[in-house]
N, CA, C and O of each residue as an XYZ file, in Angstrom:
644
protein
N       0.842     -1.194      0.020
C      -0.015     -0.012     -0.016
C       0.883      1.256      0.012
O       1.685      1.459      0.924
N       0.710      2.074     -1.008
C       1.535      3.330     -1.094
C       1.251      4.123      0.143
O       0.098      4.322      0.525
N       2.362      4.596      0.798
C       2.248      5.231      2.104
C       1.756      6.655      2.020
O       0.857      7.005      2.785
N       2.268      7.499      1.158
C       1.942      8.883      1.198
C       1.896      9.557     -0.190
O       2.778      9.344     -1.022
N       0.877     10.353     -0.414
C       0.738     11.167     -1.594
C       0.130     12.528     -1.221
O      -0.955     12.607     -0.645
N       0.838     13.558     -1.557
C       0.355     14.946     -1.214
C       0.074     15.640     -2.583
O       0.909     15.669     -3.487
N      -1.116     16.174     -2.662
C      -1.501     16.912     -3.872
C      -2.041     18.313     -3.442
O      -3.060     18.456     -2.766
N      -1.281     19.304     -3.887
C      -1.759     20.708     -3.705
C      -2.692     21.139     -4.790
O      -2.631     20.633     -5.911
N      -3.580     22.097     -4.462
C      -4.636     22.514     -5.425
C      -5.412     21.324     -5.942
O      -5.614     21.181     -7.148
N      -5.847     20.472     -5.034
C      -6.493     19.255     -5.341
C      -7.869     19.474     -6.116
O      -8.156     18.794     -7.102
N      -8.619     20.370     -5.655
C      -9.891     20.650     -6.329
C      -9.830     21.983     -7.177
O      -9.046     22.886     -6.887
N     -10.650     22.045     -8.174
C     -10.790     23.261     -8.951
C     -11.059     24.394     -7.946
O     -11.745     24.179     -6.947
N     -10.533     25.572     -8.200
C     -10.619     26.699     -7.259
C     -12.106     27.029     -6.889
O     -12.420     27.217     -5.714
N     -12.960     27.094     -7.849
C     -14.367     27.435     -7.615
C     -15.014     26.389     -6.684
O     -15.678     26.736     -5.708
N     -14.806     25.121     -7.006
C     -15.414     24.062     -6.188
C     -14.837     24.121     -4.767
O     -15.556     24.016     -3.773
N     -13.477     24.297     -4.713
C     -12.855     24.395     -3.333
C     -13.463     25.544     -2.517
O     -13.848     25.358     -1.363
N     -13.541     26.680     -3.101
C     -14.030     27.896     -2.408
C     -15.461     27.672     -1.858
O     -15.800     28.117     -0.761
N     -16.271     26.974     -2.651
C     -17.656     26.655     -2.209
C     -17.597     25.697     -0.993
O     -18.319     25.890     -0.015
N     -16.747     24.685     -1.066
C     -16.643     23.762      0.040
C     -16.064     24.463      1.236
O     -16.543     24.272      2.354
N     -15.062     25.258      1.036
C     -14.440     25.988      2.192
C     -15.449     26.849      2.842
O     -15.469     26.864      4.073
N     -16.299     27.575      2.167
C     -17.294     28.441      2.764
C     -18.303     27.592      3.622
O     -18.669     27.965      4.737
N     -18.711     26.473      3.055
C     -19.662     25.605      3.783
C     -18.985     25.042      5.049
O     -19.579     25.065      6.128
N     -17.807     24.563      4.926
C     -17.182     23.964      6.085
C     -16.883     24.959      7.181
O     -16.948     24.608      8.359
N     -16.557     26.194      6.831
C     -16.166     27.196      7.826
C     -17.385     27.951      8.375
O     -17.342     28.433      9.507
N     -18.471     28.062      7.594
C     -19.614     28.880      8.026
C     -20.927     28.163      8.147
O     -21.796     28.631      8.883
N     -21.125     27.053      7.468
C     -22.492     26.477      7.419
C     -22.665     25.190      8.218
O     -23.777     24.925      8.676
N     -21.641     24.385      8.410
C     -21.779     23.109      9.100
C     -22.051     23.287     10.577
O     -21.466     24.140     11.244
N     -22.972     22.441     11.077
C     -23.069     22.352     12.537
C     -22.033     21.358     13.042
O     -21.922     20.243     12.533
N     -21.273     21.781     14.056
C     -20.230     20.922     14.650
C     -20.596     20.540     16.013
O     -21.298     21.278     16.705
N     -20.135     19.382     16.436
C     -20.493     18.798     17.715
C     -19.218     18.554     18.512
O     -18.212     18.073     17.991
N     -19.296     18.901     19.794
C     -18.176     18.777     20.740
C     -17.782     17.362     20.911
O     -18.622     16.469     21.029
N     -16.479     17.150     20.924
C     -15.934     15.788     21.089
C     -14.714     15.851     22.014
O     -13.731     16.532     21.722
N     -14.797     15.141     23.109
C     -13.642     15.088     24.033
C     -12.514     14.314     23.385
O     -12.703     13.283     22.739
N     -11.330     14.869     23.593
C     -10.138     14.249     23.030
C     -10.052     14.474     21.495
O     -11.038     14.808     20.838
N      -8.867     14.281     20.980
C      -8.729     14.437     19.517
C      -8.303     13.103     18.894
O      -8.715     12.788     17.778
N      -7.457     12.291     19.626
C      -7.036     11.003     19.111
C      -7.991      9.934     19.473
O      -8.163      9.011     18.677
N      -8.654      9.971     20.641
C      -9.671      9.072     21.061
C     -10.363      9.668     22.241
O      -9.831     10.577     22.877
N     -11.589      9.163     22.567
C     -12.268      9.753     23.705
C     -11.540      9.573     25.069
O     -11.788     10.286     26.041
N     -10.644      8.589     25.070
C      -9.946      8.343     26.346
C      -8.595      9.025     26.420
O      -7.893      8.896     27.423
N      -8.212      9.755     25.368
C      -6.889     10.425     25.357
C      -6.997     11.645     26.248
O      -8.088     12.155     26.503
N      -5.845     12.104     26.719
C      -5.745     13.344     27.545
C      -5.654     14.547     26.643
O      -5.411     15.652     27.128
N      -5.841     14.375     25.330
C      -5.800     15.521     24.428
C      -6.872     16.545     24.771
O      -7.716     16.340     25.644
N      -6.802     17.627     24.065
C      -7.778     18.651     24.258
C      -9.080     18.152     23.676
O      -9.362     16.957     23.758
N      -9.862     18.996     23.106
C     -11.134     18.667     22.529
C     -11.117     19.213     21.104
O     -10.228     19.962     20.699
N     -12.155     18.795     20.361
C     -12.393     19.383     19.040
C     -13.873     19.218     18.719
O     -14.654     18.648     19.481
N     -14.203     19.734     17.580
C     -15.617     19.643     17.142
C     -15.629     18.900     15.800
O     -14.735     19.049     14.967
N     -16.653     18.116     15.638
C     -16.745     17.244     14.433
C     -18.119     17.296     13.844
O     -19.114     17.535     14.528
N     -18.148     17.058     12.507
C     -19.360     16.968     11.760
C     -19.264     15.650     10.904
O     -18.420     15.553     10.013
N     -20.086     14.709     11.177
C     -20.016     13.443     10.459
C     -20.882     13.578      9.202
O     -22.063     13.918      9.280
N     -20.262     13.302      8.026
C     -20.967     13.198      6.731
C     -21.444     11.811      6.481
O     -22.548     11.593      5.983
N     -20.575     10.833      6.842
C     -20.846      9.438      6.509
C     -20.194      8.566      7.563
O     -19.002      8.724      7.824
N     -20.934      7.646      8.182
C     -20.388      6.695      9.113
C     -21.436      5.603      9.315
O     -22.618      5.817      9.049
N     -21.005      4.438      9.785
C     -21.916      3.325     10.016
C     -22.709      2.997      8.726
O     -23.917      2.765      8.770
N     -22.038      2.987      7.648
C     -22.588      2.601      6.296
C     -23.770      3.511      5.871
O     -24.638      3.054      5.127
N     -23.824      4.728      6.305
C     -24.908      5.589      5.831
C     -24.541      7.068      5.892
O     -23.710      7.506      6.687
N     -25.198      7.803      5.020
C     -24.979      9.241      4.977
C     -25.665      9.820      6.237
O     -26.792      9.450      6.567
N     -24.963     10.730      6.927
C     -25.451     11.330      8.165
C     -25.706     12.892      8.079
O     -26.131     13.537      9.038
N     -25.427     13.404      6.929
C     -25.374     14.849      6.805
C     -26.074     15.309      5.486
O     -25.895     14.687      4.439
N     -26.844     16.368      5.556
C     -27.413     16.965      4.328
C     -26.334     17.620      3.515
O     -26.606     18.010      2.380
N     -25.115     17.772      4.018
C     -24.019     18.415      3.241
C     -23.155     17.380      2.496
O     -22.195     17.739      1.814
N     -23.506     16.112      2.635
C     -22.704     15.022      2.026
C     -22.514     15.239      0.520
O     -21.382     15.220      0.037
N     -23.625     15.449     -0.240
C     -23.520     15.619     -1.706
C     -22.702     16.886     -2.086
O     -21.939     16.845     -3.051
N     -22.848     17.977     -1.362
C     -22.232     19.222     -1.744
C     -20.713     19.252     -1.342
O     -19.883     19.884     -1.996
N     -20.421     18.550     -0.258
C     -18.998     18.628      0.235
C     -18.211     17.416     -0.118
O     -17.127     17.532     -0.691
N     -18.718     16.238      0.205
C     -17.935     14.993      0.059
C     -17.883     14.482     -1.344
O     -16.818     14.053     -1.788
N     -18.972     14.503     -2.070
C     -19.001     13.935     -3.400
C     -18.005     14.605     -4.349
O     -17.347     13.898     -5.111
N     -17.859     15.975     -4.340
C     -16.858     16.533     -5.162
C     -15.418     16.152     -4.857
O     -14.547     16.174     -5.727
N     -15.192     15.795     -3.569
C     -13.827     15.303     -3.204
C     -13.704     13.855     -3.697
O     -12.705     13.528     -4.337
N     -14.657     12.993     -3.432
C     -14.614     11.612     -3.839
C     -14.517     11.453     -5.341
O     -13.942     10.472     -5.813
N     -15.070     12.402     -6.123
C     -14.991     12.357     -7.574
C     -13.617     12.537     -8.119
O     -13.391     12.322     -9.310
N     -12.677     12.932     -7.275
C     -11.316     13.222     -7.748
C     -10.284     12.138     -7.372
O      -9.083     12.366     -7.516
N     -10.741     10.954     -6.889
C      -9.818      9.882     -6.702
C     -10.576      8.554     -6.749
O     -11.803      8.521     -6.650
N      -9.828      7.465     -6.902
C     -10.424      6.172     -7.037
C     -10.460      5.473     -5.640
O      -9.473      5.446     -4.904
N     -11.611      4.936     -5.339
C     -11.797      4.185     -4.104
C     -12.784      3.022     -4.342
O     -13.583      3.070     -5.277
N     -12.731      2.058     -3.557
C     -13.669      0.958     -3.647
C     -14.904      1.117     -2.806
O     -16.033      0.927     -3.258
N     -14.650      1.478     -1.546
C     -15.766      1.622     -0.571
C     -15.451      2.696      0.402
O     -14.329      2.763      0.904
N     -16.407      3.551      0.693
C     -16.301      4.655      1.696
C     -16.532      4.020      3.053
O     -17.474      3.242      3.207
N     -15.714      4.320      4.031
C     -15.868      3.876      5.420
C     -16.447      4.975      6.313
O     -17.397      4.765      7.067
N     -15.817      6.186      6.191
C     -16.208      7.287      7.054
C     -15.774      8.573      6.385
O     -14.769      8.596      5.674
N     -16.539      9.672      6.610
C     -16.159     10.976      6.143
C     -16.652     11.991      7.184
O     -17.825     11.989      7.560
N     -15.742     12.853      7.639
C     -16.114     13.838      8.680
C     -15.306     15.104      8.513
O     -14.239     15.106      7.899
N     -15.822     16.161      9.057
C     -15.099     17.408      9.105
C     -14.602     17.589     10.523
O     -15.308     17.295     11.488
N     -13.410     18.063     10.633
C     -12.781     18.337     11.960
C     -12.604     19.836     12.130
O     -12.251     20.537     11.182
N     -12.842     20.310     13.299
C     -12.713     21.712     13.654
C     -11.954     21.775     14.947
O     -12.497     21.475     16.010
N     -10.686     22.167     14.865
C      -9.779     22.217     15.996
C      -9.548     23.670     16.446
O      -8.888     24.405     15.712
N     -10.034     24.117     17.569
C      -9.788     25.484     18.005
C      -8.310     25.749     18.222
O      -7.570     24.837     18.592
N      -7.886     26.916     18.011
C      -6.435     27.259     18.229
C      -6.080     27.143     19.705
O      -6.953     27.093     20.571
N      -4.793     27.102     19.968
C      -4.306     27.069     21.320
C      -3.211     28.048     21.448
O      -2.590     28.409     20.449
N      -2.935     28.510     22.661
C      -1.912     29.524     22.820
C      -0.580     29.020     22.437
O       0.172     29.741     21.782
N      -0.224     27.791     22.813
C       0.971     27.089     22.425
C       0.597     25.855     21.613
O      -0.381     25.167     21.904
N       1.389     25.603     20.607
C       1.024     24.492     19.741
C       1.076     23.188     20.547
O       2.029     22.898     21.270
N       0.009     22.432     20.379
C      -0.195     21.161     21.114
C      -0.204     19.996     20.147
O      -0.951     19.998     19.168
N       0.658     18.960     20.432
C       0.687     17.773     19.622
C      -0.258     16.761     20.226
O      -0.084     16.382     21.384
N      -1.272     16.302     19.468
C      -2.226     15.356     19.921
C      -1.590     13.946     19.960
O      -0.558     13.711     19.330
N      -2.182     13.061     20.666
C      -1.641     11.723     20.894
C      -1.632     10.964     19.541
O      -2.450     11.216     18.656
N      -0.690     10.048     19.429
C      -0.636      9.140     18.206
C      -1.916      8.284     18.253
O      -2.407      7.875     19.305
N      -2.409      8.049     17.041
C      -3.608      7.208     16.913
C      -3.625      6.614     15.510
O      -2.891      7.016     14.607
N      -4.525      5.615     15.389
C      -4.901      5.127     14.053
C      -6.378      5.424     13.900
O      -7.113      5.484     14.885
N      -6.803      5.606     12.692
C      -8.206      5.989     12.512
C      -9.154      4.790     12.750
O     -10.171      4.912     13.432
N      -8.796      3.650     12.178
C      -9.554      2.387     12.321
C      -8.606      1.253     12.435
O      -7.526      1.301     11.846
N      -8.967      0.181     13.197
C      -8.023     -0.921     13.344
C      -8.084     -1.986     12.288
O      -7.887     -3.166     12.576
N      -8.354     -1.588     11.080
C      -8.400     -2.459      9.935
C      -7.577     -1.828      8.803
O      -7.444     -0.605      8.809
N      -7.029     -2.548      7.857
C      -6.299     -1.942      6.778
C      -7.275     -1.064      5.911
O      -8.343     -1.504      5.487
N      -6.844      0.151      5.693
C      -7.606      1.093      4.895
C      -6.762      2.282      4.525
O      -5.635      2.385      5.008
N      -7.223      3.155      3.726
C      -6.552      4.372      3.324
C      -7.267      5.594      3.932
O      -8.417      5.490      4.360
N      -6.632      6.666      3.966
C      -7.258      7.920      4.399
C      -6.832      9.096      3.562
O      -5.773      9.123      2.934
N      -7.727     10.072      3.589
C      -7.464     11.360      2.966
C      -7.709     12.428      3.968
O      -8.785     12.486      4.563
N      -6.715     13.302      4.181
C      -6.902     14.425      4.986
C      -6.912     15.574      3.976
O      -5.944     15.802      3.251
N      -8.075     16.310      3.954
C      -8.233     17.425      2.988
C      -8.245     18.695      3.785
O      -9.152     18.884      4.595
N      -7.287     19.583      3.602
C      -7.110     20.790      4.353
C      -8.017     21.899      3.804
O      -8.070     22.130      2.596
N      -8.714     22.567      4.697
C      -9.685     23.600      4.366
C      -9.053     24.988      4.427
O      -9.315     25.853      3.591
N      -8.198     25.173      5.463
C      -7.520     26.516      5.580
C      -6.059     26.449      5.821
O      -5.557     25.424      6.284
N      -5.367     27.476      5.534
C      -3.930     27.628      5.867
C      -3.796     27.844      7.318
O      -4.557     28.623      7.893
N      -2.843     27.179      7.962
C      -2.560     27.433      9.361
C      -1.219     26.710      9.704
O      -0.689     25.947      8.897
N      -0.713     26.970     10.886
C       0.611     26.420     11.265
C       0.467     25.016     11.914
O       1.457     24.461     12.392
N      -0.719     24.461     11.933
C      -0.900     23.077     12.416
C      -0.362     22.117     11.351
O      -0.152     22.510     10.203
N      -0.138     20.836     11.744
C       0.352     19.916     10.794
C       0.000     18.461     11.238
O      -0.478     18.249     12.352
N       0.239     17.497     10.371
C       0.082     16.091     10.638
C       1.496     15.476     10.711
O       2.351     15.784      9.880
N       1.721     14.652     11.655
C       2.963     13.964     11.813
C       2.762     12.448     11.602
O       1.960     11.804     12.278
N       3.522     11.916     10.639
C       3.459     10.480     10.337
C       4.329      9.667     11.259
O       5.132     10.225     12.007
N       4.188      8.388     11.219
C       4.904      7.458     12.052
C       6.447      7.623     11.974
O       7.162      7.471     12.965
N       6.926      7.945     10.728
C       8.358      8.144     10.500
C       8.889      9.535     10.870
O      10.081      9.805     10.719
N       7.974     10.445     11.369
C       8.368     11.730     11.697
C       8.108     12.790     10.652
O       8.283     13.982     10.907
N       7.680     12.344      9.441
C       7.341     13.312      8.396
C       6.238     14.222      8.856
O       5.220     13.779      9.388
N       6.456     15.526      8.640
C       5.448     16.544      8.941
C       4.781     17.092      7.657
O       5.454     17.499      6.710
N       3.461     17.085      7.664
C       2.734     17.589      6.487
C       1.950     18.860      6.909
O       1.074     18.787      7.772
N       2.259     19.978      6.318
C       1.727     21.265      6.735
C       0.322     21.330      6.251
O      -0.056     20.690      5.270
N      -0.503     22.165      7.000
C      -1.862     22.408      6.627
C      -1.971     23.619      5.662
O      -1.854     24.785      6.038
N      -2.201     23.242      4.407
C      -2.420     24.297      3.357
C      -3.715     24.044      2.710
O      -4.051     22.919      2.341
N      -4.482     25.155      2.567
C      -5.799     25.092      1.998
C      -5.793     24.380      0.597
O      -4.939     24.647     -0.249
N      -6.719     23.526      0.414
C      -6.922     22.733     -0.805
C      -5.834     21.721     -1.052
O      -5.607     21.340     -2.200
N      -5.154     21.271     -0.021
C      -4.161     20.244     -0.042
C      -4.845     18.910      0.350
O      -5.553     18.810      1.352
N      -4.599     17.934     -0.470
C      -5.055     16.554     -0.222
C      -3.908     15.678      0.192
O      -2.881     15.638     -0.486
N      -4.057     14.976      1.288
C      -2.944     14.140      1.759
C      -3.539     12.704      1.843
O      -4.440     12.444      2.641
N      -3.023     11.800      1.016
C      -3.438     10.386      0.939
C      -2.426      9.614      1.791
O      -1.218      9.720      1.581
N      -2.909      8.875      2.707
C      -1.959      8.117      3.580
C      -2.638      6.881      4.167
O      -3.860      6.747      4.107
N      -1.849      5.994      4.725
C      -2.322      4.820      5.397
C      -2.714      5.231      6.853
O      -1.876      5.320      7.750
N      -4.035      5.472      7.021
C      -4.482      5.954      8.363
C      -4.747      4.767      9.329
O      -5.306      4.936     10.412
N      -4.329      3.588      8.897
C      -4.393      2.449      9.838
C      -3.014      2.327     10.558
O      -2.812      1.473     11.420
N      -2.091      3.220     10.159
C      -0.796      3.305     10.804
C      -0.760      4.548     11.743
O      -1.433      5.539     11.458
N      -0.007      4.507     12.824
C       0.008      5.628     13.774
C       0.412      6.944     13.115
O       1.375      7.026     12.353
N      -0.360      7.954     13.442
C      -0.088      9.330     13.081
C      -0.642     10.272     14.155
O      -1.301      9.841     15.101
N      -0.368     11.529     13.990
C      -0.891     12.480     15.002
C      -0.994     13.878     14.326
O      -0.398     14.176     13.291
N      -1.786     14.670     15.003
C      -1.993     16.052     14.468
C      -1.626     17.040     15.511
O      -1.314     16.642     16.633
N      -1.641     18.319     15.213
C      -1.380     19.379     16.126
C      -2.422     20.419     16.081
O      -3.200     20.472     15.129
N      -2.478     21.265     17.081
C      -3.312     22.438     17.045
C      -2.579     23.507     16.209
O      -1.434     23.316     15.799
N      -3.228     24.565     15.983
C      -2.606     25.757     15.379
C      -2.593     26.847     16.302
O      -3.345     26.832     17.276
N      -1.736     27.877     16.065
C      -1.640     29.046     16.921
C      -1.848     30.306     16.094
O      -2.011     31.377     16.680
N      -1.852     30.242     14.800
C      -1.872     31.460     13.958
C      -3.241     31.750     13.334
O      -3.418     32.782     12.687
N      -4.215     30.840     13.525
C      -5.598     31.021     13.037
C      -6.538     30.696     14.205
O      -6.136     30.083     15.194
N      -7.779     31.115     14.067
C      -8.749     30.774     15.137
C      -9.039     29.306     15.174
O      -9.226     28.733     16.247
N      -9.079     28.688     14.019
C      -9.452     27.289     13.934
C      -8.667     26.604     12.848
O      -8.301     27.228     11.853
N      -8.400     25.301     13.031
C      -7.807     24.495     12.031
C      -8.918     23.550     11.524
O      -9.468     22.762     12.293
N      -9.240     23.642     10.211
C     -10.330     22.861      9.601
C      -9.725     21.847      8.686
O      -8.794     22.155      7.941
N     -10.261     20.582      8.726
C      -9.921     19.653      7.705
C     -11.072     18.646      7.534
O     -11.961     18.556      8.381
N     -11.038     17.893      6.422
C     -12.005     16.858      6.199
C     -11.175     15.544      6.156
O     -10.154     15.429      5.478
N     -11.666     14.624      6.888
C     -11.002     13.307      7.013
C     -11.926     12.267      6.367
O     -13.091     12.127      6.739
N     -11.354     11.523      5.360
C     -12.143     10.489      4.685
C     -11.359      9.179      4.738
O     -10.190      9.116      4.356
N     -12.033      8.137      5.221
C     -11.459      6.843      5.326
C     -12.150      5.917      4.326
O     -13.377      5.895      4.220
N     -11.320      5.139      3.583
C     -11.862      4.366      2.512
C     -10.996      3.193      2.174
O      -9.848      3.151      2.617
N     -11.481      2.219      1.404
C     -10.695      1.151      0.822
C     -10.828      1.175     -0.694
O     -10.233      0.343     -1.379
């Protein structure tokens, strides 16, 4: 399984800006304790589930997730969600985690520029740049950080096979 692929300017600018507006202003987000798992000592974040438990959970699925899915090949969708990480005074590194305990792939799609990043198992750091798609094996340990230069770090996380 190919480990890492980073694509900048992943979506057409017009499509991206429409998605960016919806993710930052229109989505209802729900409080979630911890960032790596509910039992972690991490901070908190807010989440909006588009797809989980084999069904669409959001009225925004077609407008936000489908245009992203249309730009890569996948066999089956497992989960799709938007993450909203409030900024912190000092950058905080969240606990290492895997997204799901089965072999699968993941896509982290960045919605805004900020100084937060994702850290892979080998120490590789991937910066948060708007309209950047990061394809990786999210069944392997990775971690994220908060940001300090924006109010919020937004991304969309898609798990698939």
